N, C-alpha and C positions, 0 to 999 in steps of 0.2 A: 476447603479448596477455593481460592479465589480466582475469579475469572474477570478480565478486562474486555468489555465490548466497546469496540470502536465503531461509531456510525459516521457515515460519509453522506451528506446530502449531495445530490448530483442532479443539475439540469442542464442538458446540452454540454456535456463535459468530454466528448469522445476524444479530444486531443491530449488531455491530461490524466484521465481516470486511471489508466493502466499503470502509470508511474507512481502515483500515490498509493495505490493498492498494494504494489510491489515493495514500496518502502515500509508500509504498516506491517505486512507479513514478515518483513525482514527483522523486525524488532522482537519477534517472539522468543528467540533463544536468550534475549537479555531479561525477560521478565522474571523468571524464576529467582534471579539474583536478588530482587526487590520484593519478593513476597507474592508474586502473580503466578498462578499455575498454568492458565490457559488463556488464549487470546481468541475472540470472537470478532470477526470483521463483517459488517453490514453495510451494504450500499443501498441507500433509497433513491431510486430513480423517479424523480419528481415530475413525471410527464415529459420527458425529454423527446425531442423529435429526430434526435440523430442516433448515432450507433452506441451511445453510452451503455444502455442495457445489454447489448450483444457483446461488448467488450467485457463487461463485468461477469457475465454468464460463462465466460471461458475460464475464469478462476474457480469455479465450483470444483469440489465441495468446501474449499478452504474459505470461500467468501460467500455469504448470503446476499441474495438479491431481492429486494422488494420493490415492486412497481406500483405506482398510484398515480392518479390524476394530480395535476399541479395544484398543491396546497401551499406552496411558499416555503422558504428557508426553515422557519421554525416549524412548520407542519410536518416537514420532512424529518426533522429530528425528532419530533415527538412520536412519529410513527416508528422510527427506529428504536428509540427508548422502550416503546411499548413491546416490541418484538424481541429485544435484547435479553439475554439470560445472566449476563455478568452483575456481580456486586459492585463492580466499578463501570462507569459509563463514561466513555470518552468520545469527543467528536473533534472533527476539523474539517476544513473545506476541501473540495476535491481538485483544486487548481494547483497544488504544491506550493502554495504561499506559506504555508505552516509546516514545521518540521515534526514529523511523527518519531523521530529518533529521540524527542525529549519526552515522550509518553513514560518511559520507564522511571525517570527521575520524579515526574509528576505523580505517578502511581505510589512511589515510596512516600511522598508528602502526604497523599490521601490515607495511606496505611497507617501513617504516623498520627492521624487524628483529624486531618483536614476534611471539611465537609465538601469544599468545592476548591479545585486547584485551577487557577487561571495562568495560561502561558501569556506573559505580558510582553508585548512588542515594544513598549515604551520605557522599559526599566534598564536599559544599558546595553543589551545584546544588539548585534549589527541589524540594521533595518534599512530596507529599500523602499519603505513607505513614501508615497509622494508627499510632497510638502503641504498641499491643500488638506489631504486626509490626516496628515501628522498634526496640523493645527486644529482640525476638527476634533480627532481623538482626544487631544489635550483639553479642549474645551468641555467635552462631555465628560472626561474623567474629573475635571475640576467641579463641574456642576453635580456629579453624583457625590463627590466627596463633601460638597457644600450642603446638599439636602440630606446626607445620610450621617454626616458628622465623623466619617472615617476616611482616612487617606487612601485612595486607590489611583494606580497609575494607568490603567487600560480598562475601560468599562465595557468595550465592545470586542474583546478578544475572541476569535473563533476557533480556539484550541483550548479545551477544558477537560477536566476529569471531575465527574460527580459521584459521590457516594449514593447508591440507590436509595438507602433510607432517608436521604435528604430530599428526594425528588417531590414528595407530596407538599413539602413546605415551600418549593419553588413554583409549583402550578398555582393558578393557571398562567401560561406564557403565550405570547401572540404567536401566529402562524408566519409572520413577516420577518424582515430582516433585523427588526429592533428585539428579537428574541434574546440576544445576548445582553444588551444593556439592561432590559426588563429583569433578566435572571439575576444579574449583578445587584440591582436595586433590591430585589426581593431577598437576596441572600443576606445582605447587610442588614435589612430591617428585621429578618427572621432570626437574628443573632446566630446565624451559622458560622462556623470557623472557615473563613475564606483566605486562602493564601495565594499570592501572586509569585511566580518564578520567571526569570528572564528567559525569553526565547528569541532567535533570530527571526527575521521575516523577510521574504522575497516577494517583490511585486509580480503579479501574474502576468503572463504574456497574453495579449489580446485585450479586448475591450471588457472593463469590470462592469458587473451588473449592478453595483452600487452607484445611486444616484446622490451626488454630493448634497444638493439642494433638497430634494424630495425626502430621501431617507434620513438626512440631517435633521430635518424638522420632525420626522417620525421618531427619531432617537430622543430628541429634546422632550417631546410630548410624552414618550413612553416613561422616561426617567422621572419627570416631574409628577405625572399622573399616578405612577406606581407608587412614589414616595408619599403622595398625598393619602393613599389608601392605608398608610402605616402610621405617618407621622405629620399630621396636618400642621401642627404648631411650628414645626421646622420651617416650613414654607410661608404660611400666614404670620406666625410669630416673628419670623425673620424679617419679612416686609414691613410689618407693623412697628418693629424696633427701629428699622431704618427710617420709616417716616417720622417717628418720635425724635430720633437724632437730628434729622433735617430740620424739623420744626424748631428745635433748640438752637440750631445753628442760625437760621433765618432770623429768629426773635433776638439772638445775642448779636448778630451783625448789625441788624437794624437798630437796636438800641444804642449800640456804640456809635455807629454813624450819626444818629440824631443827636446824641450828647455833643459831638464834635462839630456840629453845623447848626445853622440857624434856620434849616428848612422847616416847613409845618409838620406837625405831628404825623408820623408815617403809618395811619391807620390801615391802609390796605395791606401793608407788609405784615403788620401784626395780625390781621385777620388771616392772611394765608398762612402764617405760622399756626395759628390756632386750628384751621381746617386741617392742616397736616397732622397736627397732634390728635385731633378727634379721629380721623382716618386711621391712624397709627393704633389708637386704643381699639378701635372697631375690628381691625385685622387680627390684633394679638388676642383679644377675648374670643374672636371667632376660631382661631387656632386651638386655643386650649379646650374650648367646648368640644370641638370636633374630635380632639384627641381621645376623649372619653367615649365618644360614639364609636369610633373606630376600634378601640379596645374591647368594647362590647361584642362587636362582631367577630373579632379574631378569637376570644377566648383562650388565649394562651400568651405566654410572655413575648412581646415583640419591642424592637427598639423604638423608643419614643423620647422626645426631649428636645428643648430648643438648643442646649449647650452640651448635651451628652445623653448617656443612658437614662439619668434622672433630670430633675431640674426642668421638666416639660411645662413649667408655669405652675405645678400644683402647690408650690410653696407661696407663690405669688397670689394665685387665685383665692386662698383663704382669706385675703385681705381686700378682696374686690369690694365687699359690702361697705367697709368703712372708707375705701377710696371713693366710691360712688356718693356716700353720704356726704363726704368733704365737697365733692365737685357740685352736688345739689346746693348745699348751703353756700358755697362760694358764688354759685350763679345768682342766688337770691340776694346775697349781700351785695353783689357787684351791680345789680339793678337798682336796688335800695339806695346805695351810695351814688350812683349816677344821677337818679331822680334828686337826691337831696342836694347834690352839687349842680343842678340844673344843666347836666350834660346831656340831656335828652330833648332839650328845647331846640325848635327848628332853626333857631339862629345860630346854634353852635356849628362848629366845623363839620362834626360827623355825628349827628344825632342818632344814627342808626348803629353805631358801633357797640355801646354799652348793651342795649336790648338783644342784639344778636349774640355777643359774647355770653351774655347771661343765659340765653336760650340754649346755646350749644354746651355750656357747662352742665345745665340741668338734664339735658338729653343724655349727654355722656354718663352722668351720674346713675341715671335709670338704666342705662345699658350694662353698666359695671355691676349694679346690683342685681339686674337680670342674669348676668353671666355667672355670678356667684350662686344664685339659686340654681340654675341649670347644672352648674358643676356639682353642687351638693347632691341633686337628684341622681345625676348619672353615676355618681361615686357610690351612692346606696345601692343603685341597681347593679352596679359592677360586682358587688360582693353578696348579692341576695341569695344566689343559689348556695354559695359556700356557707353563708350564715345559716340558712334553712337547714342543710346537712348537719352543722355543727349542733343545732339545738335538737334536731331529731335524733341524731345517733350519739350526742355527747361525745363527739370525736375531739380528743385533746389536741391532735395534731391541727385539725380544722380550726379549733378554737385559738390555738397559737398563732396560725396564719392570719386570722382575722384581728388579732390584737395590734393593728396597725392604724396609723393616722388616716382618717377619712374626713376631707374637708377640713373644718376647724376642731372636729371632736375625735376622740379616741375609742374605738370598740375593743375593750379589753377582755381578756379571757375571764370568764365567770369564776369567782372564788367559791370553792366548795365549803360547806358548813363545818 
């Protein structure tokens, strides 16, 4: 027997709460056709100062009223989820901007296997969203798509269906209005099956509680920081790769320009390109190392990778040691060659250039070798418990799982005599 529990967070919504409750109750006859047997409607009054609670109480016993001190949008939803009895958890705003008539179709998608179903306001259905908010939602959807590596059209939609068993993987979530973008970010990185379906959207009457600037910054912070707790290499590695590309462009353009002119050697430009390259390497290696640390904390499969589910740097980082060795040797060779050519003499145009380049190359090499060592150590720690169990219990399944590449070596299943 499947129950849909719809949670409505309400704060000073006396003008519209009755209308949205009536619309939710009206969908109950449609639910059996999609496999849902019963409907539970819960209104969480989040410390309202008006008649919101009084109006909702008049719908008892068909509607459950929960009253609490003001905890925020996300706090009210979490209170409702905790009290809900349904296998499917739905929610939407109390101001009739979202259409509860779309819940039956969303439930069908969830019962077909989706862990999270999002009603997308940006996927083609009619929308009365103001231009400023439409631009903002487009920016946040693209930001989430960038940091998660999965295309999503509406990261902050306030109408969703969640399978109850997926809730532990989505928590913790904030109490504030960034509850929904944080949920979307976690769902993608937890490898939950998330499906978007188009819904219409109506602009609320009266003043919106959403602050474009304040809450916009909060949304940005929530998406980026949540992504960092799962896939640091996507953020750090992406920034590092961008800086490396910029360094190549600066050096290339400078070199071409210098060959076509009679200007003095452009040492400052080349030095700037080198600094960009060093910064890029630093960010990239930081991201790959952090990815191992994050995986140790989660202790379950999560979405990681710079370019996809795999490819999170672990193919490249096996070679860090010799990248670093080449950088160190290049640094020493650069200095020796500069001294031999008398380029470090005070009478030359830029006596500082060769020593600085040499030092940066050596330091970068040391960092690459250190990053390689750290990655190797963390890789060993990440399989330590499973390896110990395989040795202790001679579990063939565990041994097979451990027969995979770790760093630059392979831990293979032991051969029986």
